[in-house]
N, C-alpha and C positions, 0 to 999 in steps of 0.2 A: 272382351271375350267372355261375356256372361253366359254361364251354363244354363240350359233351359230346365234342368232337373236338379235344382239346388235345394238341399235340406240341411237341417241343423239338429244336433242331438244334445239333450240335457239329461242329467240324472235328478231324481226327485230329492229335494232338500229335506234335511232331517230336523232342522231347527227353525224357529220363527225368523231368525236373522238370515238363514239360508234362503227361506222363502222370499223375503224382501229383496235380497241380493239378486236372486234369479229373476224377479220381476223387472229390475233395472236392466240386467243383462238382456233379457228377452225383448224389452222395449227397444234397445239399441239394435239388436240383430234383426228385429222385425222390419226395421226400415229398409233392409236389403231385399225384402220381398221373397223370402224362401217359399218353396212349394208347400212344405209342411215342416213342423217340428216333431221330433220323436223323443220319447221319454223312456228311460231304461227301467228294467223290471228285475228285482233282486232274485238271488238263487231261491228256487222253490216258492217264488211269489212273496219274498220277505219284504218287498216295498210296495206290495199291491195297492194299498190305499193311497200311499204317497204318489204312486204313478198315476192312478186315476184322478186324484185331486189336481195334480199338475196339468194333466191333459185337459180336464174340464175347465181349468182356469185359462189355459191357452185358447181353447175353443170359445170361451166366453169373451175373449178379447178380439174374436173375429178371425182367428187363424186356424188352418188345418193342423191336426195333431194326430200322432200315431203312438199308442202305447206299445212297448215291447211286451212280449208274452213268451215265457219259457216253460218247458214241459217236464224237464228232468226232476223227479221227486214230487210231481203233482199227479193227482188222480184225474180220471175223466170227469167225474162228478164235479170236482173243484173247478176244472177248466171250463166245463159247461156253464157253471154259475157265472164265471168271469165273463165269458162270451155273451151271455144273456144280459149281463149288467152293461157291458159296453154297448150292445145293440140298443138297450133302453135309453141310453144317453145320446144316441145318434152318432156314435163313433163308427167310422167306416173304413179305417185303415189300421193295419197291424204290422208289427215287425215280429215275425215268428221265429224263435230260436230254440235250440235244444237247451241251452243254458248250463249252469253249473249246479252241482248238488248243494243243498243247504249245508251249513256248517254242522259237523258231527256225523254226516252221512259218509259211508264208505263204498267200496267197490261192490259189495254184496247188495247194498241198497240200490245202487244204480242198475244192477242186473235184474232186480226184482221190480223196478219201476214200471208203471203202466205204459210209460213212453220211454224209449231209449234213444230215438233219433228225431231230428227236426222234421224229416219227411212224414213221420207218423203224426206229428202235431199238425202239419199243413193239411194232411188228409182228414184228420179229425175236424178241423175247423170247417173244411168244405162240406163234410158230411152233416155237421150240425147247423151250418148257417148258409150253405149254398154259395152264391156269389156276393153276399152282403159285404164282405171285407175285401179290400185291396191288400194283398199279402206280400210283404217284403221278407226275404230270407237272407241269411248270412252267406258270404262267400270268402274263400281264403286263398288269395293269389300265391302265397308262400306256403301253402298247405296247413291244414288244421293240425295243431300239435299232437293230436291223438290219432291222426290218420296213418294207415300203414304205408302208403306211398302217394305220390302226387296223382297217379292214375286213379287210385282208389278214392281219393278225396274228390276228384272231379266227378266220378260216378255218383258219389253221395250227393254232390250238389245237383247233378242232373235229376236224381230221384226226388229232390225237393221241388224242382220245377215241374216234373211230371205229376206230382201230387197236387199241384194247383197254385204254385207261387206266381205272382204277377211281375215281380222285379226282385233285384238283389242289391244288397249293400255289402261291400267288402270290408274285411279287417283292414286296418291301416297298414301302409307299407311305404317304403321310400325308393323302390326300384320299379320304375314304370314298365320295364320289360317283363317283370313277373306278372303284372296285371294283363298286359296284352297277350302274353302266352296263355294265361288262364282263360281269357275270353275265347281265344282261338281253339283251345282244347275243349271248352264247353260247347262251342258251336259244332264241333265235330260229332258231338253226342246229341245233336238236335236241339240244343238250348238256344232260344232266340229272344229271351226276355232281356230288358235293360239290366246291365250289371254296373252299378254306380260305385266308383271308387270311394272308399272311406278315407278321410283326410285328418290326420292328427297334427296340429300345429306343434312346433318345437319351441318350448319356452323354458324348460327345466330339464337339465341333463340327467340327474339322478332319477327323477320321476319317469322320464322317458325310458331309461334302461330297465327300471322295475316293471313298468307296464309291458315292455317288449319281451322280457324274460317270461312273464306270465302267459302271454298270448302267442308266443312263437314268432313275432315279427323280427326280421333281421334288420339291424341298423348297419348299413354299409360301413366298411372299415374307415373310409376317408371321413365320413360324417362323425363317427365315434371319436376318432383321433382329434378332429378339429374341435368338437365340443369339449372333450377332455382337456384340451390345451388352454381353454378359457378359464378353467378353475371356477372360482366364485364370481366371475365377471358376468353377472346376469344380463347386463345390457348387450354385451357382445354375443352371448348365447342367443338372445332373442333376435338380434339383427341377422345373425347367420342363419338361424332357423327360419326366419321370414324369407330370406333369399332361397334357401333350399326347397321349402314347401311351395312357394309361389312358382318356382321353376318346374317342380313336379306337376303342379296343377296345369300349368301351361302345356307341358308335354302330353299330359293325359287328354286334355281337351282337343289339342291339335291332332292327336292320334285317333280321335273318334269316340272318346268316353262320353256317355250320355248325360253326365252331370257330375256333381260332387256332393258328398255327404260329410259335413264337418263335425268331428268329435270335439266339442268345445270345453268339456269339463266345467261347464257353467261359467266360463270366463269369456268375455266378448272381444277383448283387444286384438288377439292374434288373428281371429277369423275376420274381423273388420279390416285389419291391415292387409291380409291376403286378398280379400275381396276388392279392396280399393285398387290394389296393383293389377288385378285381373281385369278390371273394368275401366282403366284409364289408359 
């Protein structure tokens, strides 16, 4: 059941050892034939050079790559320079996100930022570069943690699409109904772009809970209880996580999801194992 729109996400490594480790990870995952690799972008552009270096290395290996680009805390001039640099390197795909404020910034800084929402970033990219970039945006099936309501959140998503987004990648989730409901609500507002589910493999219980608390993802009670029951038994956690996430992927694809986007955390094993199950 190979998805036709399959992509993989990395974060830019910060050490020479991390760079070498990611090369090995990337070589293994490249054998799966993903449509593209995406590379994250730190708050306020804090990983800008690392993001670009990683993207250029991926492209140099013959693969499509998309840098993430966030706008909160960034100026139009700074983003214009980044876009021009990306164009000069032949980069044609972006993941455009509002992003987080850089460390030390507060609510007043956010309010005074030249960009406050991702739709403003998408609109700016289109104004500056026309149709040069294929733009992916974020989507939140379980609602963005700062949204006022699910309806308000879907309206914000539709605004990003109307500003010129080509496709979307969702925050990870473990409830397929939340995804299908979000897609249906989006379509009611005239959204007709591909909305690709973001997939987070489960390999570490405490790490998963920490990430989920930060981003507002709900871990279903039965999954939380089962993971907690394994304690420090890492092998059982990985085996259970593989079953849960593979079944989720199957349910999504069978229900019409246009593909899958894997959040790998620069680790290949879990994504490889899920992929093997989906394609055998």
